[in-house]
VMD Tcl script that draws the C-alpha trace (Angstrom):
set ca {
  {13.39 266.48 201.04}
  {16.49 264.29 201.54}
  {15.83 262.67 198.19}
  {15.69 266.09 196.52}
  {19.01 267.18 198.11}
  {20.67 263.89 197.13}
  {19.38 264.22 193.58}
  {20.60 267.84 193.25}
  {24.09 266.89 194.58}
  {24.29 264.08 191.96}
  {23.43 266.61 189.25}
  {26.17 268.95 190.50}
  {28.72 266.11 190.33}
  {27.60 265.16 186.80}
  {27.77 268.81 185.72}
  {31.29 269.15 187.15}
  {32.37 265.95 185.38}
  {30.88 267.18 182.10}
  {32.62 270.58 182.43}
  {35.94 268.83 183.16}
  {35.48 266.55 180.13}
  {34.63 269.46 177.81}
  {37.58 271.51 179.07}
  {40.07 268.65 178.78}
  {38.78 267.72 175.30}
  {39.05 271.35 174.15}
  {42.58 271.60 175.55}
  {43.62 268.38 173.78}
  {42.21 269.64 170.47}
  {43.98 273.01 170.82}
  {47.24 271.28 171.71}
  {47.02 268.99 168.69}
  {46.16 271.90 166.38}
  {49.16 273.83 167.73}
  {51.47 270.91 167.12}
  {50.23 270.45 163.56}
  {50.37 274.17 162.74}
  {53.75 274.98 164.23}
  {55.63 271.72 163.69}
  {58.33 271.94 161.05}
  {57.04 270.51 157.80}
  {59.35 268.83 155.33}
  {57.70 268.75 151.96}
  {59.59 267.75 148.88}
  {58.69 268.27 145.27}
  {57.40 265.24 143.44}
  {60.02 263.72 141.16}
  {59.37 263.76 137.42}
  {59.69 260.51 135.47}
  {62.14 260.09 132.61}
  {59.24 259.23 130.31}
  {57.56 262.54 131.14}
  {60.85 264.42 130.64}
  {61.49 262.84 127.25}
  {57.90 263.18 125.98}
  {57.47 266.78 127.22}
  {61.03 268.06 126.82}
  {59.94 271.45 125.42}
  {57.73 272.10 128.43}
  {60.50 271.35 130.95}
  {63.28 273.17 129.03}
  {65.43 275.33 131.37}
  {63.15 274.60 134.36}
  {64.36 273.48 137.76}
  {62.93 270.07 138.57}
  {63.37 267.00 140.76}
  {64.37 263.63 139.30}
  {65.19 260.46 141.19}
  {66.47 256.99 140.48}
  {69.34 254.53 140.79}
  {72.85 255.63 139.82}
  {74.05 253.22 137.14}
  {77.29 252.78 135.21}
  {80.43 254.69 136.12}
  {80.94 258.10 137.69}
  {82.84 259.86 134.90}
  {84.87 262.70 136.43}
  {85.64 265.70 134.20}
  {87.72 268.27 136.11}
  {85.42 269.86 138.75}
  {82.32 268.04 137.48}
  {81.22 264.49 136.77}
  {78.69 262.70 134.63}
  {76.39 260.18 136.29}
  {73.50 258.25 134.78}
  {70.36 257.98 136.88}
  {67.78 255.35 135.93}
  {64.22 255.67 137.26}
  {63.22 252.24 135.99}
  {62.07 253.37 132.54}
  {65.08 255.25 131.15}
  {68.35 256.78 132.29}
  {69.06 260.50 132.19}
  {72.57 261.98 132.17}
  {73.25 264.24 135.14}
  {76.04 266.86 135.19}
  {77.01 267.11 138.86}
  {79.87 268.72 140.80}
  {82.55 266.32 142.00}
  {81.82 267.29 145.61}
  {78.27 265.94 145.20}
  {79.46 262.92 143.18}
  {81.73 261.86 146.07}
  {78.59 260.94 148.04}
  {77.92 258.07 145.62}
  {79.24 254.82 147.10}
  {77.70 252.24 144.73}
  {76.75 252.41 141.08}
  {74.40 249.88 139.54}
  {75.85 247.02 137.53}
  {75.55 243.23 137.38}
  {77.48 242.99 140.63}
  {75.87 245.79 142.63}
  {72.71 247.80 143.17}
  {73.42 251.55 142.84}
  {72.64 254.29 145.34}
  {69.21 255.86 144.85}
  {69.49 259.63 144.61}
  {67.16 262.58 144.27}
  {68.51 265.26 141.96}
  {67.32 268.87 141.93}
  {68.56 270.67 138.85}
  {67.96 272.48 135.59}
  {66.73 270.37 132.67}
  {68.09 270.85 129.14}
  {66.53 269.04 126.21}
  {69.43 270.02 123.93}
  {72.22 271.31 126.17}
  {74.47 273.74 124.23}
  {77.28 273.15 126.72}
  {77.29 269.37 126.13}
  {76.84 268.99 122.38}
  {73.04 269.07 122.27}
  {72.46 266.17 124.68}
  {69.42 265.87 126.90}
  {70.66 266.30 130.49}
  {70.10 267.78 133.92}
  {72.60 270.14 135.53}
  {72.38 269.22 139.22}
  {72.16 271.95 141.82}
  {71.60 269.57 144.73}
  {71.70 265.84 145.27}
  {70.24 263.86 148.16}
  {70.89 260.16 148.71}
  {67.58 258.50 149.55}
  {68.68 254.87 149.35}
  {71.99 253.12 149.86}
  {73.34 250.75 147.25}
  {74.81 247.33 147.97}
  {76.80 244.50 146.48}
  {74.67 241.73 145.02}
  {75.69 238.23 146.05}
  {74.92 235.78 143.30}
  {73.94 232.32 144.45}
  {74.81 229.29 142.39}
  {71.71 227.48 141.19}
  {72.34 223.92 142.42}
  {69.60 222.49 140.16}
  {71.32 223.84 137.05}
  {74.72 222.71 138.35}
  {73.46 219.14 138.92}
  {71.78 219.10 135.50}
  {75.07 220.17 133.84}
  {76.96 217.42 135.67}
  {74.43 214.78 134.52}
  {74.67 216.05 130.92}
  {78.48 215.98 131.13}
  {78.28 212.37 132.35}
  {75.98 211.41 129.47}
  {78.30 213.17 127.00}
  {81.29 211.26 128.43}
  {79.39 207.97 128.22}
  {78.41 208.62 124.57}
  {82.01 209.60 123.72}
  {83.35 206.38 125.26}
  {80.73 204.35 123.32}
  {81.76 205.96 120.01}
  {85.44 205.20 120.74}
  {84.65 201.56 121.48}
  {82.43 201.26 118.39}
  {85.29 202.46 116.12}
  {87.63 199.70 117.35}
}
mol new
graphics top color blue
foreach p $ca { graphics top sphere $p radius 0.5 }
foreach p [lrange $ca 0 end-1] q [lrange $ca 1 end] { graphics top cylinder $p $q radius 0.2 }
display resetview
């Protein structure tokens, strides 16, 4: 009889533990689902490549799209707007942007610096009537997604030493030719 009572009390404890586990697991799942459903989502449109824009210009004509890349060259201010060139690695596209947005650009790509990486949202024109038939994007928004920087060039000591040795050999040959003429 004592064994039966002890066995039934063990079953009650196991049942209570199982109920607690199921309840806590269910609560954790509901909490996670709530977080995923009600958390603010930031989803951005996928940027279009310059190759795709150039090859399918008719399809993208007058459509709002997202394009991203490194700002290269100069920021060319024209009254309340500016021209910037944005290179995605394949080609550069001219962007017509307001000067207020262009002021956010700190570095432009050149031999001495890496340009800011920007994401442009704007209207694509394959033959813009406002700008002489050029292919361009009229920016509505610009977001900096990568900061530019100055590139520090390091002197290649191997090449420097090789040049010094060649200069020494040249000097030696020059001296020999002077002595041979005398």
